[in-house]
C-alpha positions, 0 to 999 in steps of 0.5 A: 499475495498475488498481484490482483489481490494486492491492488484490491487491497490498494483499491480498498484503502482508495489508493493507486499504485503511484499514491501507494508508492509515494506513501512509502518513498517508493519509485511507482515504477517499482510498484507497477513492475510488481505485475510481473512477479508471481508475488508481492513482497510480503512486507508490501503486501501486509502494508497494503492489507493493514492500510485497507483494513484501516480504511474499511473501519473508518480510521484515518491511516494517513494519521498513522503514516504521517506520525511515522514520517515525522519520527524518522 
């Protein structure tokens, strides 16, 4: 997935780069630096797409994320 599509998916989910990074316990600068890559890493693209799809369907993706954080 190209960076522009990645950002579109985050936008659909109502997330900024910073908010996405915080959800995944990543450095926000690392997410911003993806702009210089040819493609966004598959795992991050997949997560952004799932979150956007959840949001489109009216599901609360934070419920799932918070559950995963509690399971750590």
